[in-house]
Backbone bond lengths (Angstrom), bond angles and torsions (degrees), N, CA, C in turn:
res aa  C-N    CA-C-N  psi(-1)  N-CA   C-N-CA  omega(-1)  CA-C   N-CA-C  phi
1 M - - - 1.443 - - 1.526 108.42 -
2 D 1.303 116.66 131.58 1.452 121.85 -177.82 1.534 108.36 -110.21
3 N 1.327 115.53 80.28 1.456 120.57 -178.42 1.522 110.52 -80.17
4 R 1.298 116.00 157.38 1.463 120.58 173.32 1.517 110.18 -66.20
5 I 1.313 115.39 -38.52 1.468 122.59 179.60 1.525 106.77 -136.78
6 D 1.305 116.58 140.99 1.472 120.47 175.31 1.529 107.15 -79.46
7 Y 1.320 115.31 75.36 1.457 120.46 -173.54 1.521 113.24 -66.66
8 G 1.328 116.76 -21.79 1.458 119.51 175.22 1.510 112.67 -64.62
9 T 1.327 116.64 -27.17 1.463 122.51 176.25 1.520 110.55 -93.22
10 V 1.331 116.21 -48.42 1.456 121.38 -176.28 1.531 111.73 -62.60
11 A 1.313 116.33 -37.05 1.473 121.08 -176.22 1.528 110.27 -123.36
12 K 1.314 117.12 42.96 1.454 122.04 -174.44 1.523 112.93 -52.42
13 E 1.329 117.78 -46.46 1.470 120.63 -177.65 1.518 111.19 -63.12
14 K 1.310 116.32 -37.38 1.469 120.10 179.87 1.533 110.28 -70.48
15 I 1.322 116.86 -41.42 1.456 120.41 176.84 1.524 109.93 -63.75
16 D 1.318 117.01 -38.90 1.471 120.40 176.79 1.526 111.64 -58.94
17 I 1.330 116.67 -36.67 1.469 120.30 176.89 1.529 110.31 -65.00
18 L 1.326 116.07 -43.51 1.465 119.44 178.34 1.526 111.34 -63.28
19 L 1.317 116.06 -39.77 1.470 119.55 178.76 1.522 111.26 -68.01
20 E 1.321 117.31 -34.22 1.473 120.16 174.87 1.523 110.22 -65.85
21 M 1.323 116.76 -38.46 1.469 119.80 176.33 1.519 109.83 -61.55
22 E 1.335 117.84 -40.31 1.459 121.09 176.95 1.539 110.32 -58.45
23 K 1.308 116.80 -43.28 1.469 120.72 178.33 1.525 110.59 -61.59
24 Q 1.316 116.74 -42.37 1.467 120.85 179.63 1.527 110.52 -64.85
25 L 1.320 116.99 -42.65 1.463 120.27 -178.37 1.526 112.09 -67.59
26 K 1.315 117.43 -28.33 1.473 119.82 175.62 1.520 111.31 -66.50
27 K 1.329 117.32 -22.20 1.460 122.34 177.93 1.532 111.67 -83.32
28 A 1.320 116.43 -12.96 1.465 121.13 -177.72 1.522 110.03 -65.56
29 D 1.312 115.37 157.00 1.459 121.51 -179.66 1.536 110.63 -85.88
30 I 1.325 114.76 53.65 1.465 121.05 175.54 1.520 105.91 -118.79
31 D 1.322 115.96 128.14 1.450 121.64 179.17 1.529 110.51 -52.04
32 R 1.326 117.02 137.92 1.466 121.99 -177.59 1.524 111.27 -59.86
33 K 1.331 116.90 -39.03 1.462 120.30 178.34 1.532 110.26 -62.71
34 L 1.317 116.23 -46.12 1.460 120.14 179.97 1.521 110.17 -63.09
35 R 1.304 117.09 -42.50 1.468 120.67 179.86 1.538 110.38 -57.59
36 E 1.321 117.04 -43.72 1.467 119.33 179.57 1.517 111.71 -71.07
37 M 1.344 117.87 -35.71 1.463 119.34 177.29 1.532 110.98 -64.57
38 I 1.324 116.82 -37.73 1.465 121.21 175.42 1.525 109.67 -60.39
39 K 1.321 116.33 -45.12 1.467 120.26 -178.37 1.531 111.05 -64.76
40 V 1.312 116.38 -39.86 1.464 119.92 178.53 1.529 109.64 -66.82
41 R 1.326 117.64 -47.12 1.467 120.26 -176.47 1.532 111.14 -62.07
42 A 1.322 117.87 -46.13 1.466 120.23 178.65 1.524 110.32 -62.14
43 S 1.321 117.08 -40.41 1.465 120.90 179.98 1.527 111.52 -66.79
44 Q 1.335 117.67 -33.30 1.460 120.83 174.36 1.527 110.18 -62.92
45 I 1.322 115.47 -48.50 1.471 120.59 -178.78 1.517 110.47 -61.25
46 N 1.329 116.80 -42.70 1.461 121.13 -176.69 1.529 112.87 -80.49
47 G 1.314 117.65 -11.44 1.451 120.53 179.16 1.513 113.32 71.33
48 C 1.318 116.95 37.46 1.463 121.34 -177.54 1.538 109.30 -100.71
49 A 1.323 115.31 92.46 1.463 120.62 -178.60 1.521 111.58 -61.61
50 Y 1.319 117.34 -37.43 1.458 121.15 -179.96 1.531 110.52 -59.28
51 C 1.324 116.98 -49.73 1.471 121.19 -179.75 1.525 111.20 -70.23
52 L 1.327 117.79 -34.71 1.465 120.49 176.13 1.525 110.39 -60.67
53 G 1.317 116.73 -41.71 1.454 120.45 178.34 1.517 111.82 -60.35
54 I 1.311 115.81 -44.88 1.470 121.11 -179.62 1.527 110.64 -66.31
55 H 1.321 116.69 -50.53 1.465 119.61 -169.25 1.527 114.17 -81.96
56 T 1.313 119.08 -24.37 1.470 117.67 171.94 1.527 109.48 -68.95
57 S 1.319 116.01 -38.77 1.466 120.04 176.31 1.533 110.64 -63.98
58 D 1.333 116.34 -46.34 1.464 120.55 178.69 1.532 110.92 -62.31
59 A 1.327 116.44 -38.86 1.471 120.35 -179.77 1.516 110.83 -61.68
60 L 1.317 116.66 -44.34 1.466 120.15 178.49 1.533 110.74 -62.29
61 K 1.316 116.87 -38.58 1.470 121.43 -179.79 1.521 112.82 -64.12
62 V 1.343 117.49 -31.08 1.466 119.60 -178.46 1.523 112.25 -95.82
63 G 1.323 117.08 6.18 1.457 119.32 173.23 1.509 117.29 105.15
64 V 1.327 118.81 6.13 1.458 119.43 173.34 1.527 106.32 -71.31
65 S 1.317 116.75 130.98 1.470 119.97 -177.25 1.526 110.15 -76.55
66 E 1.329 114.97 160.22 1.457 119.54 175.33 1.521 110.62 -59.36
67 E 1.330 116.44 -40.81 1.469 119.63 179.52 1.526 111.25 -60.64
68 E 1.339 116.56 -42.06 1.471 119.81 178.03 1.531 110.63 -61.32
69 L 1.310 117.15 -38.48 1.470 120.27 178.05 1.515 111.58 -70.90
70 F 1.337 116.93 -43.35 1.466 120.70 -178.35 1.522 111.37 -61.78
71 L 1.320 117.39 -34.91 1.464 120.72 -175.06 1.526 113.65 -97.07
72 L 1.303 116.95 3.31 1.464 120.46 -173.94 1.532 113.41 -59.54
73 S 1.319 117.46 -37.53 1.467 118.84 -179.44 1.536 112.32 -72.91
74 A 1.325 116.66 -10.95 1.461 121.75 178.16 1.538 110.34 -121.72
75 W 1.314 116.52 34.80 1.471 122.24 -173.28 1.534 112.28 -56.04
76 E 1.319 117.29 -31.40 1.466 120.22 -177.31 1.531 113.03 -67.55
77 D 1.331 115.44 -24.66 1.460 120.53 -171.74 1.522 113.82 -100.31
78 T 1.315 118.12 18.54 1.463 121.05 179.95 1.517 110.15 -140.40
79 N 1.315 115.09 155.03 1.461 119.41 175.55 1.532 110.86 -98.06
80 L 1.317 116.46 15.29 1.455 122.31 -179.49 1.528 112.42 -64.54
81 Y 1.329 116.01 -32.30 1.460 121.08 -176.57 1.530 110.69 -102.81
82 S 1.322 115.44 148.42 1.465 120.09 176.30 1.531 109.66 -68.29
83 E 1.317 115.89 160.96 1.470 120.18 177.31 1.531 110.44 -60.92
84 K 1.316 116.35 -37.09 1.470 120.44 178.72 1.530 110.95 -63.63
85 T 1.308 117.02 -42.19 1.467 121.47 177.20 1.523 110.21 -65.41
86 K 1.333 116.03 -42.69 1.471 119.74 179.16 1.525 111.43 -59.99
87 L 1.335 116.59 -38.63 1.464 119.53 178.07 1.518 110.63 -63.44
88 A 1.324 116.96 -41.50 1.472 120.49 179.28 1.534 110.12 -65.38
89 L 1.320 117.18 -37.97 1.461 120.19 178.59 1.530 111.25 -69.77
90 E 1.316 116.52 -38.05 1.466 120.01 175.95 1.528 110.59 -63.49
91 L 1.320 116.77 -41.60 1.455 120.80 176.31 1.533 110.30 -63.55
92 T 1.323 116.34 -40.36 1.468 120.94 177.90 1.525 110.13 -57.47
93 E 1.322 116.31 -46.02 1.463 119.69 -179.81 1.530 111.35 -65.52
94 A 1.328 116.89 -41.67 1.474 119.80 -179.19 1.528 111.11 -63.42
95 I 1.316 117.04 -43.85 1.468 119.96 -178.66 1.527 110.79 -72.11
96 T 1.323 117.08 -40.67 1.457 120.49 -179.90 1.529 111.33 -63.41
97 Q 1.317 115.97 -34.32 1.473 121.27 179.15 1.524 109.80 -109.73
98 I 1.312 116.77 43.02 1.473 123.02 -169.42 1.528 113.49 -56.76
99 A 1.323 117.68 -31.61 1.459 120.49 -179.09 1.529 112.79 -69.04
100 Q 1.312 117.03 -16.30 1.471 120.81 -177.03 1.518 113.45 -87.40
101 G 1.312 118.23 -2.54 1.463 118.18 178.01 1.510 113.80 163.11
102 G 1.309 116.54 6.81 1.460 119.34 177.70 1.516 111.98 66.18
103 V 1.303 114.68 -155.04 1.468 121.73 173.32 1.524 105.38 -113.62
104 P 1.318 116.67 99.89 1.461 120.39 -176.69 1.528 111.83 -59.62
105 D 1.309 116.11 148.81 1.469 121.38 178.61 1.525 111.14 -54.86
106 E 1.317 116.39 -38.88 1.462 121.55 -178.46 1.530 110.61 -61.84
107 L 1.322 117.75 -41.66 1.459 121.52 177.44 1.529 109.99 -67.81
108 Y 1.306 115.95 -45.50 1.468 120.06 178.14 1.532 109.85 -54.56
109 E 1.323 117.62 -46.84 1.469 121.32 -177.84 1.526 111.09 -63.66
110 R 1.317 117.82 -41.50 1.468 120.20 179.34 1.534 110.71 -65.40
111 V 1.331 116.77 -42.21 1.469 120.46 179.55 1.527 109.60 -64.85
112 R 1.311 117.10 -42.10 1.473 121.19 -177.17 1.522 112.66 -67.65
113 K 1.326 117.35 -21.98 1.472 118.79 175.05 1.520 110.98 -67.40
114 E 1.313 117.79 -26.68 1.465 123.29 -177.86 1.525 113.38 -103.21
115 Y 1.333 116.38 -24.94 1.457 120.41 -175.16 1.520 110.06 -123.86
116 S 1.330 115.73 135.59 1.473 121.42 177.87 1.522 109.87 -65.34
117 E 1.322 115.79 172.08 1.459 120.76 175.18 1.527 111.04 -55.24
118 E 1.315 115.46 -47.05 1.463 120.23 -178.86 1.524 110.82 -65.37
119 A 1.311 118.05 -43.14 1.459 121.37 179.91 1.531 110.87 -65.70
120 Y 1.336 117.36 -40.75 1.455 120.59 176.75 1.511 110.10 -60.36
121 T 1.316 116.44 -45.58 1.466 120.78 178.79 1.525 110.60 -61.27
122 D 1.325 116.99 -42.49 1.471 120.75 177.76 1.528 110.97 -62.46
123 L 1.323 117.37 -40.48 1.456 120.26 175.99 1.531 111.16 -60.28
124 V 1.319 115.87 -46.19 1.464 120.24 -178.74 1.527 110.50 -62.10
125 F 1.327 117.58 -43.83 1.460 120.51 178.28 1.536 110.84 -63.93
126 T 1.322 117.36 -41.97 1.464 121.18 179.98 1.525 110.53 -62.74
127 I 1.312 117.07 -44.92 1.467 121.90 179.90 1.526 110.18 -64.35
128 N 1.318 116.09 -44.71 1.470 118.57 -179.53 1.519 111.82 -68.11
129 Q 1.318 117.21 -34.57 1.465 120.56 178.85 1.531 111.03 -62.69
130 I 1.335 118.20 -46.66 1.461 119.18 -179.57 1.521 110.01 -69.15
131 N 1.303 118.02 -33.82 1.471 119.61 175.92 1.528 110.30 -63.66
132 F 1.329 117.02 -38.53 1.464 119.87 176.10 1.518 110.41 -62.58
133 W 1.350 117.09 -48.52 1.469 121.38 179.70 1.533 110.45 -59.64
134 N 1.345 117.31 -42.75 1.468 120.10 178.83 1.525 110.89 -59.62
135 R 1.303 116.63 -47.18 1.454 120.32 -177.29 1.527 111.25 -67.54
136 L 1.312 117.16 -38.30 1.465 121.34 176.31 1.523 109.63 -63.04
137 S 1.313 116.23 -48.92 1.449 122.12 -177.11 1.529 111.74 -61.02
138 I 1.314 116.46 -47.20 1.466 120.24 -178.96 1.525 110.68 -66.62
139 S 1.316 118.11 -45.36 1.463 120.26 -176.69 1.528 112.41 -69.96
140 M 1.332 117.30 -24.34 1.464 121.03 178.25 1.523 112.92 -92.41
141 G 1.332 116.22 -0.64 1.456 119.99 174.31 1.512 115.68 81.97
142 N 1.336 118.21 19.68 1.474 119.64 176.57 1.521 108.74 -61.20
143 Q 1.302 115.59 139.19 1.462 120.24 177.97 1.520 109.19 -128.35
144 H 1.325 114.01 146.54 1.462 119.61 175.04 1.514 107.77 -78.67
145 I 1.304 115.92 118.62 1.455 121.06 -179.30 1.515 107.88 -119.04
146 V 1.319 115.67 128.22 1.469 120.79 -179.40 1.511 109.04 -88.17
């Protein structure tokens, strides 16, 4: 990886905090497949090839099918995903593009019908965490190298 700055060394304590958050989020009651699909979808929106490389690979390892990955950017137009998954992906898009309209009350209410307070909070943290990683990766010049 040819970063602009070796931020893993320069900001080790801060990266350690992010990695601890990852450990905490793995304990959340969010399906591993859904967690990886959220990470892939946010990374698609943000255009983070580095994170897409990591999370598409991770998604396949936890059982997300190739078809689920191929159709993820068009999740609204297929019945491949459950309604609960679609709600999480819609929330992912709203939070990732928060400046374009926030998280409307109507979306919040629909998500909350399927997800408890704790699960909703875990979704929000998961979405924000990958958005942080995407922004860090892009601003530091991480590139996907095969």
